[in-house]
LUMLUM-358730 format. One line per 5 residues: number of its first residue (from 0); for each residue y, z, x of N, C-alpha, C. Coordinates in Angstrom, 2 decimals. Each point is the difference from the previous one (the first is absolute). Layout:
! LUMLUM-358730
NUM) Y/Z/X/Y/Z/X/Y/Z/X | ... $
END
This chain:
! LUMLUM-358730
0) 7.57/50.62/-40.21/-0.56/-1.20/0.25/0.31/-0.08/1.21 | -1.22/-0.80/0.63/0.17/-0.06/1.54/0.45/-1.39/0.21 | 1.08/-0.01/1.05/0.71/-0.92/0.87/-0.70/-0.45/1.06 | -0.83/-0.96/0.14/-0.64/0.40/1.23/0.83/-1.25/0.73 | 0.19/0.76/1.67/0.65/-0.89/0.81/1.35/-0.87/-0.58 $
5) 0.85/0.93/-0.89/1.27/-0.50/-0.42/0.90/1.02/-0.36 | 0.71/-0.49/-1.07/1.26/0.77/-0.57/0.50/-0.80/-1.19 | 0.74/1.10/-0.98/0.92/-0.73/-1.13/1.52/0.19/0.59 | 0.62/-0.93/-0.50/1.43/0.13/0.68/0.70/0.85/-1.11 | 1.08/0.71/0.25/0.95/0.78/-0.89/0.94/-0.79/-0.26 $
10) 0.71/-0.63/-0.69/1.18/-0.50/-0.26/0.36/0.60/-1.39 | 0.37/1.01/-0.07/0.66/0.19/-1.25/1.41/-0.42/-0.63 | 0.51/-0.63/0.66/1.45/-0.78/-0.17/-0.37/-1.44/-0.43 | -1.11/0.03/0.06/-0.25/-1.82/-0.42/-1.28/0.04/-1.21 | -0.69/1.05/0.19/-1.04/0.14/-1.14/0.53/1.22/-0.69 $
15) 0.21/-0.15/-1.55/0.40/1.26/-0.87/-1.21/0.16/-0.93 | 0.28/0.81/-0.78/-0.98/0.46/-1.18/0.29/-1.28/-1.18 | 0.97/-0.66/-0.14/0.18/-0.91/-1.04/-0.49/-1.53/0.30 | 0.11/0.00/1.49/-0.08/-1.85/0.46/-0.36/0.15/1.35 | -0.88/-1.07/0.42/-0.30/-0.02/1.25/-1.46/-0.24/0.26 $
20) -0.26/-0.98/1.15/-1.27/-0.21/0.16/-0.27/-0.32/1.53 | -0.93/0.83/0.65/-0.48/-0.27/1.34/-1.16/-0.66/0.42 | 0.38/-0.90/0.15/-1.24/-1.05/0.40/-0.26/0.34/1.31 | -1.47/0.44/0.45/-0.70/0.44/1.32/-1.17/-0.97/0.55 | 0.38/-0.30/0.93/-1.19/-0.98/0.51/-0.57/0.67/1.68 $
25) -1.36/-0.16/0.09/-0.62/0.64/1.18/-1.25/-0.98/0.52 | -0.19/0.16/1.03/-1.20/-0.60/0.78/-0.70/0.64/0.86 | -1.35/0.00/-0.07/-1.03/0.65/0.38/-0.61/-1.18/1.30 | -0.73/0.70/0.91/-0.65/-0.88/0.94/-1.18/0.82/0.64 | -0.38/-0.52/0.57/-1.57/0.52/1.04/0.23/-0.27/1.30 $
30) -0.32/0.94/0.76/0.33/0.30/1.57/-1.32/0.68/0.63 | -0.53/-0.74/1.32/-1.02/0.94/0.51/0.35/1.12/0.58 | -0.83/1.07/-0.13/0.57/1.36/0.74/0.43/-0.21/1.25 | -0.85/-0.81/0.70/0.79/-0.23/1.50/1.29/-0.44/0.34 | 0.45/-0.81/-1.18/1.30/-0.64/0.32/1.09/0.74/-0.59 $
35) -0.38/1.44/-0.68/1.14/0.81/-0.44/0.68/0.45/0.72 | 1.47/-0.14/0.23/0.95/0.56/0.59/0.47/1.44/-0.50 | -0.27/1.28/0.41/-0.05/0.97/-0.68/1.02/1.45/1.04 | 0.34/-0.65/0.83/1.18/0.49/1.04/-0.71/1.06/1.07 | -1.61/0.10/-0.18/-0.55/0.78/0.91/0.11/-0.37/1.24 $
40) 0.20/-1.21/0.33/0.01/-0.63/1.64/1.44/-0.06/0.41 | 0.60/0.93/-0.84/1.45/0.23/0.67/0.04/1.05/1.39 | 0.96/-0.47/0.85/-0.31/0.67/1.23/1.64/0.41/0.41 | 0.27/1.13/0.74/1.39/0.07/0.33/0.12/-1.06/0.80 | 1.69/-0.24/-0.03/0.57/-1.19/0.52/-0.11/-1.24/-0.23 $
45) -1.14/-0.09/-1.11/0.01/-1.44/-0.71/1.41/-0.20/-0.46 | 0.71/-1.16/-0.59/0.85/-0.55/-0.22/0.24/-0.22/-1.61 | 0.98/0.13/-0.32/0.58/-0.46/-1.40/0.82/-1.00/-0.14 | -0.54/-1.24/-0.74/0.70/-1.08/-0.10/0.45/-0.08/-1.56 | 1.56/-0.02/0.21/0.32/-0.33/-1.44/0.24/-1.45/-0.43 $
50) 0.08/-0.14/-1.26/-0.10/-1.47/-0.45/1.38/0.21/-1.04 | 1.02/-0.91/-0.06/1.17/0.26/-0.87/-0.15/-0.37/-1.22 | 0.54/0.67/-0.89/-0.18/-0.05/-1.68/1.21/-1.01/-0.10 | -0.13/-0.03/-1.71/1.00/-1.09/-0.19/1.21/0.98/-0.81 | -0.13/1.07/0.03/0.63/0.99/-1.14/-0.83/1.29/-0.26 $
55) 0.84/0.34/-1.31/-0.79/1.50/-0.54/-1.77/-0.35/-0.21 | -0.44/-1.28/-0.34/-1.36/-0.08/-0.03/0.09/0.78/-1.33 | -1.54/0.48/0.11/-0.40/0.53/-1.51/-0.01/1.40/-0.41 | 0.63/0.92/0.71/-0.12/1.25/0.37/1.56/0.64/-0.07 | 0.06/0.83/-0.66/1.67/0.62/-0.54/0.82/-0.72/-0.59 $
60) -0.42/-1.12/-0.81/0.93/-0.77/-0.83/0.72/0.73/-1.18 | -0.68/1.04/-0.81/0.47/0.80/-0.76/0.88/0.97/0.45 | 0.24/0.41/1.16/0.44/0.69/0.64/1.65/-0.70/0.35 | -0.51/-1.59/0.77/1.19/-0.29/0.40/0.92/-0.72/-1.08 | -0.74/-0.30/-1.19/0.94/-0.39/-1.13/0.78/1.33/-0.54 $
65) -0.83/1.25/-0.02/1.00/1.07/-0.29/1.28/0.31/0.50 | -0.20/-0.20/1.33/1.25/0.28/1.10/0.71/-1.21/0.06 | -0.15/-1.35/-0.21/0.55/-0.99/0.33/0.94/-0.21/-1.07 | -0.26/0.12/-1.36/0.13/-0.66/-1.46/0.76/1.12/-0.32 | 0.40/1.02/0.67/1.44/0.88/-0.17/0.79/-0.13/0.32 $
70) -0.04/-1.09/1.06/1.50/-0.43/0.86/-0.10/-1.57/-0.05 | -0.95/-0.83/-0.24/0.22/-1.53/0.13/-0.76/-0.45/-1.72 | 0.62/-0.96/-0.01/-0.62/-0.85/-1.10/-1.14/-1.02/0.46 | -0.71/-0.37/-0.75/-1.04/-0.95/0.44/0.34/-1.20/0.57 | 0.94/-0.71/-0.67/0.73/-1.26/0.58/0.87/0.02/0.82 $
75) 0.68/1.49/0.71/0.75/0.06/0.94/-0.16/-0.46/1.30 | 0.60/-0.99/0.45/-0.14/0.14/1.49/0.42/0.72/0.80 | -0.75/0.21/0.99/0.21/0.84/1.18/0.07/-0.65/1.33 | 0.90/0.09/0.69/0.27/-0.38/1.08/-0.94/0.13/1.12 | -0.38/1.25/0.01/-1.13/0.46/0.91/-1.18/-0.79/-0.05 $
80) -0.18/-0.35/-1.30/-1.56/-0.66/-0.06/0.38/-1.48/0.05 | 1.14/-0.45/-0.48/0.54/-1.45/-0.47/-1.07/-0.57/-1.11 | 0.02/1.01/-0.92/-0.43/-0.60/-1.20/-0.36/1.13/-1.11 | -0.11/0.18/-1.11/0.00/1.11/-1.12/-0.93/0.66/0.16 | 0.57/1.68/-0.60/-1.34/0.71/0.28/-1.21/-0.15/-0.63 $
85) 0.28/-0.75/-1.41/-1.27/-0.59/-0.68/-0.89/-0.87/0.93 | 0.49/-1.07/0.72/-0.43/-0.89/0.91/-1.06/0.90/0.70 | 0.54/0.68/0.68/-0.54/1.01/0.84/-0.93/0.67/-0.33 | -0.03/0.82/-1.33/-1.06/0.47/-0.49/-1.14/-0.67/-0.48 | 0.40/-1.18/-0.04/-1.35/-1.05/-0.77/-0.81/-0.63/1.52 $
90) 0.73/0.20/1.19/-0.64/-0.79/0.91/-1.43/0.13/0.15 | -0.70/-0.69/0.25/-1.57/-0.07/-0.13/-0.48/1.04/0.94 | -1.13/0.71/0.26/-0.78/0.65/0.80/-0.44/-0.89/0.89 | 0.01/0.10/1.40/-0.44/-1.09/1.02/-1.71/0.52/0.42 | -0.56/-0.99/-0.45/-1.70/0.30/0.40/-0.25/-0.60/1.20 $
95) -0.81/0.84/0.43/-0.83/-0.19/1.86/-1.14/-0.24/-0.06 | -0.71/-0.41/-0.94/-1.33/-0.20/-0.23/-0.46/-0.89/0.95 | 0.01/-1.25/0.39/-0.19/-0.87/0.56/-0.03/0.55/1.83 | 1.12/0.24/0.43/0.03/0.60/1.22/-0.48/1.05/0.25 | 0.09/1.11/-0.73/-1.15/1.07/0.07/-1.38/-0.40/0.00 $
100) -0.82/-0.70/-0.94/-0.92/-0.58/0.43/-0.33/-0.64/1.40 | 0.79/-0.90/0.30/-0.38/-0.55/1.37/-0.13/1.02/0.98 | 1.47/0.77/-0.18/0.15/1.39/1.39/-1.63/0.71/-0.17 | -0.71/0.57/-1.06/-0.97/0.75/0.26/-1.14/-0.84/0.19 | -0.18/-1.50/-0.19/-1.17/-0.84/0.41/0.36/-0.15/1.44 $
105) 1.15/-0.21/0.68/-0.17/-0.42/1.20/0.64/1.18/1.07 | 0.54/0.69/-0.41/0.66/1.31/1.16/-0.87/1.08/-0.40 | 0.33/1.05/1.06/-0.18/1.32/-0.18/1.02/0.97/-0.96 | -0.50/0.40/-1.34/1.07/0.65/-0.68/-0.58/1.22/-0.28 | 0.60/0.91/0.01/-0.99/1.53/-0.47/0.98/0.61/-1.16 $
110) 0.88/-0.48/-0.56/0.51/0.42/-1.36/0.97/-1.01/-0.49 | -0.04/0.24/-1.77/1.14/-0.91/-0.66/0.59/1.13/-0.76 | 1.37/-0.47/-0.07/0.97/0.97/-1.51/0.64/-1.16/-0.49 | -0.24/-0.08/-1.26/1.10/-0.68/-1.03/0.97/1.13/-0.01 | 1.51/-0.20/0.31/0.94/1.09/-0.16/0.37/-0.24/-1.55 $
115) -0.51/0.45/-0.76/0.25/0.39/-1.35/0.20/1.34/-0.69 | -0.65/0.59/-0.76/0.07/1.27/-0.49/0.23/0.99/0.82 | 0.70/0.83/0.32/-0.11/1.07/0.98/0.56/-0.23/1.29 | 0.45/-1.68/0.19/0.54/-0.22/1.04/-0.61/0.01/1.17 | 0.81/0.83/1.47/-0.42/0.10/1.09/-0.70/1.23/0.10 $
120) -0.23/1.10/-1.10/-0.61/1.03/-0.22/-1.40/-0.43/-0.32 | -0.27/-1.70/-0.39/-1.39/-0.06/-0.01/-0.74/-0.41/1.23 | 0.64/-0.23/0.93/-0.65/-0.27/1.30/-0.92/1.29/0.58 | 0.22/1.17/-0.43/-0.55/1.39/0.08/-1.65/-0.53/-0.74 | 0.02/-0.36/-0.77/-1.61/-0.61/-0.58/-0.68/-0.94/1.11 $
125) 0.76/-0.62/0.63/-0.77/-0.73/0.91/-0.16/0.46/1.45 | 0.91/0.68/0.74/-0.20/0.38/1.39/-0.84/1.55/-0.51 | 0.47/0.87/-0.96/-0.74/1.08/-0.49/-1.45/-0.14/0.29 | -0.57/-0.93/-0.37/-1.45/-0.23/-0.14/-0.56/0.09/1.64 | 0.88/-0.12/0.94/-0.46/0.48/1.32/0.65/1.17/0.66 $
130) 0.52/0.73/-0.93/0.83/1.40/0.10/0.94/-0.35/1.24 | 0.76/-1.03/-0.38/1.40/-0.24/1.10/1.07/-0.38/-0.89 | 1.29/-0.30/0.60/0.79/-0.12/-0.33/0.98/-1.15/0.22 | 1.44/-0.19/-0.38/0.49/-1.37/0.65/1.56/0.31/0.02 | 0.58/-0.52/0.94/1.45/-0.01/0.13/0.46/-1.22/0.08 $
135) 0.89/-0.44/-1.06/0.70/-1.13/-0.18/1.56/-0.16/0.61 | 0.10/-0.54/0.74/1.21/0.03/1.00/1.11/-1.30/-0.22 | -0.92/-1.15/-0.50/0.50/-1.34/0.78/0.49/-0.51/-1.57 | 0.24/0.48/-0.85/0.23/-0.70/-1.27/1.36/-1.00/-0.14 | -0.46/-1.05/-0.61/0.96/-1.36/-0.27/1.41/0.67/-0.51 $
140) 1.15/-0.73/0.08/1.08/0.26/-0.72/-0.39/0.45/-1.37 | 0.63/1.11/-0.63/-0.33/0.00/-1.55/0.62/-0.92/-0.69 | -0.69/-0.76/-0.79/0.40/-1.00/-1.08/0.93/0.67/-0.83 | 1.11/-0.94/-0.54/0.97/0.30/-0.95/-0.04/0.61/-1.30 | -0.94/-0.22/-0.60/-0.33/0.61/-1.25/-0.46/1.33/0.31 $
145) -0.49/0.48/1.07/-0.52/1.43/0.20/1.15/0.81/0.36 | 0.99/-0.54/0.61/1.39/0.77/0.37/0.64/0.22/-1.06 | 0.01/-1.18/-0.92/0.96/0.19/-1.17/-0.64/1.42/-0.96 | -1.42/-0.27/0.07/-0.92/1.20/-0.91/0.45/1.24/0.10 | -0.13/0.10/1.62/0.11/1.35/0.64/1.32/0.48/-0.14 $
150) 1.06/-0.61/0.19/1.50/0.25/-0.27/0.24/0.18/-1.33 | -0.34/-1.01/-0.93/0.32/0.64/-1.22/-0.71/1.03/-0.86 | -1.42/0.25/0.32/-0.78/1.40/-0.63/0.41/0.76/1.15 | 0.43/0.35/1.16/0.25/0.92/0.89/-1.52/0.54/0.37 | -0.79/-0.86/0.29/-1.34/0.49/0.15/-0.23/0.07/1.55 $
155) -0.51/1.13/0.49/-0.51/0.57/1.18/-0.88/-1.21/0.85 | 0.00/-0.08/1.19/-0.94/-0.90/0.65/-1.01/0.38/-0.10 | -0.57/1.18/0.26/-1.50/0.25/-0.62/-0.22/-0.29/-1.17 | 0.64/0.02/-0.99/-0.52/-0.64/-1.32/-0.02/-1.16/-0.19 | 0.89/-0.92/0.76/0.21/-1.55/0.34/-1.42/-0.76/0.56 $
160) -0.17/0.49/0.63/-1.51/-0.02/1.13/-1.37/0.35/-0.82 | 0.07/0.83/-1.15/-0.89/0.55/-0.37/-0.15/-0.73/-1.69 | 0.92/-0.62/-0.21/0.17/-0.87/-1.46/0.36/-1.37/0.41 | 0.60/-0.81/1.01/0.18/-1.33/0.08/-0.76/-0.44/1.07 | -0.33/-1.20/0.51/-0.49/-1.08/1.14/1.09/0.13/0.95 $
165) 1.17/0.20/-0.64/1.20/0.07/1.25/0.09/-1.70/0.91 | -1.02/-1.26/-0.38/0.09/-0.89/0.66/-1.11/-0.32/0.72 | -1.22/0.99/-0.46/-1.30/-0.40/0.60/-0.87/0.28/-0.99 | -0.84/-1.10/-0.22/-0.78/-0.06/-1.32/-1.13/0.10/0.45 | -0.76/-0.30/1.16/-1.23/0.22/0.47/-0.45/0.62/1.41 $
170) -0.80/0.73/0.24/-0.17/0.53/1.70/-1.24/-0.07/0.15 | -0.34/-0.65/1.21/-1.38/0.03/0.52/0.21/0.98/1.21 | -1.21/0.43/0.35/-0.15/1.10/1.09/-1.13/-0.69/0.97 | 0.49/-0.38/1.28/-1.19/-0.96/0.75/0.44/0.63/1.62 | -1.14/-0.15/0.89/0.13/0.20/1.34/1.15/-0.37/0.48 $
175) 0.74/0.45/1.07/1.23/-0.38/0.63/-0.34/-1.31/0.36 | -1.44/-0.30/0.68/-0.19/-1.59/0.61/0.04/-1.22/-1.16 | 0.01/0.53/-1.19/-0.13/-0.73/-1.10/1.14/-0.24/-0.71 | 1.28/0.65/0.51/1.11/-0.15/-0.96/0.71/-1.20/0.44 | -0.09/-0.62/0.54/1.02/-0.89/0.28/-0.69/-1.37/-0.66 $
180) -1.51/-0.11/-0.15/-0.47/-0.96/-0.68/0.30/0.18/-1.56 | -0.15/1.38/-0.43/0.35/0.20/-1.39/1.35/-0.48/-0.26 | 1.14/0.47/0.76/1.37/-0.36/-0.44/-0.03/-1.41/0.09 | -0.64/-1.14/0.93/-0.07/-1.18/0.08/-0.46/-0.83/-1.42 | -1.03/0.51/-0.20/-0.40/-0.45/-1.46/0.10/-0.11/-1.03 $
185) 0.54/1.54/-0.39/1.11/-0.07/-1.26/1.36/-0.69/0.07 | 0.48/-0.52/1.52/1.08/-0.73/-0.07/-0.29/-1.13/-0.51 | -1.29/-0.51/0.70/-0.26/-1.59/-0.54/0.19/-0.23/-1.43 | -0.73/1.21/-0.56/0.10/-0.24/-1.68/1.25/0.04/-0.68 | 1.31/0.19/1.07/1.10/0.11/-0.71/0.66/1.43/-0.27 $
190) -0.74/0.80/0.63/0.28/1.36/-0.25/0.82/0.74/1.04 | 0.87/0.81/-0.12/0.46/0.56/1.07/-0.55/1.39/0.33 | -0.78/-0.06/1.22/-0.89/1.34/0.62/0.69/0.45/1.08 | -0.22/1.23/0.13/0.84/0.71/0.87/-0.75/1.07/0.63 | -0.17/0.89/1.06/-0.52/1.31/0.38/0.95/1.02/-0.59 $
195) -0.74/1.02/-0.56/0.61/1.33/-0.60/0.01/0.74/0.70 | -1.65/0.71/0.72/0.17/1.06/0.48/-1.49/0.08/0.38 | -0.57/1.29/0.09/-1.51/0.10/0.66/-0.11/1.51/-0.68 | -1.73/-0.15/0.16/-0.73/1.18/-0.65/0.03/1.10/0.82 | 0.07/1.36/-0.41/0.15/1.18/1.16/-0.78/0.96/-0.33 $
200) -0.43/0.59/1.11/-0.82/1.24/-0.36/0.41/1.00/-1.11 | 1.27/0.65/-0.06/0.61/0.83/-0.98/0.09/-0.45/-1.33 | -0.64/0.69/-0.69/0.07/-0.67/-1.87/1.04/0.03/-0.38 | -0.13/-1.31/-1.04/1.67/0.05/-0.93/0.45/-1.45/0.26 | 0.55/-0.50/-0.81/0.71/-0.94/0.05/1.28/0.06/0.13 $
205) 1.13/-0.60/1.17/1.23/0.54/0.49/0.86/-1.21/-0.12 | 1.10/-0.40/-0.50/0.62/-0.97/-0.21/1.31/0.34/0.79 | 0.07/-0.71/1.17/1.29/0.79/0.89/-0.01/1.23/0.21 | -0.90/0.71/0.35/-0.08/1.40/0.18/-0.25/0.83/-1.28 | 0.25/-0.60/-1.07/0.01/0.91/-1.64/-1.24/-0.40/-0.46 $
210) -0.68/1.43/-0.13/-1.23/-0.31/-0.70/0.14/0.00/-1.46 | -0.62/-1.39/-0.66/-0.21/-0.35/-1.21/-1.22/0.15/-1.08 | -1.11/0.69/0.85/-1.13/0.21/-0.86/-0.08/1.56/-0.15 $
END
């Protein structure tokens, strides 16, 4: 079976041989070739702008449940979160469509990356188009759910940044002169936006000096 431009979720703890139903939705659109953002315009010293996530989002949840439910009950309140583990796991994925569309319409944007499957290693698919790499050195404070996950599962830093968004749900790559305007645009929509790092000549994605791809 060809799954064009998408993937199937693997959720064995929710769907068994005996019962379970997975409802899947998708959307398709048409874009002019000249408007495609493929990463081929990315240049050395371009800036990476991060947009805050609302939590784990849609990737890594099976792993997160496996780790967290060994130690916590779903309705158990966790002081570091200010709510229960179940409520944290059910936090909706933040959607960035409107500010992203405005950014690419009004500003110079060279690359876009939704930090989902593969997490920060996914950035290599974008900057790799230009045969470049990226250094991420200015990450925001790690949200509590990820600190709890890492401690509970004894997960390495590299594995965390290859699996979870670590508080960064979306990344835009733009020229340095555009960075402040991109940040202001997302802030106007109520999203926390911040500088993450920059594109470098050396291949690979490095988070705080550690290669994650």
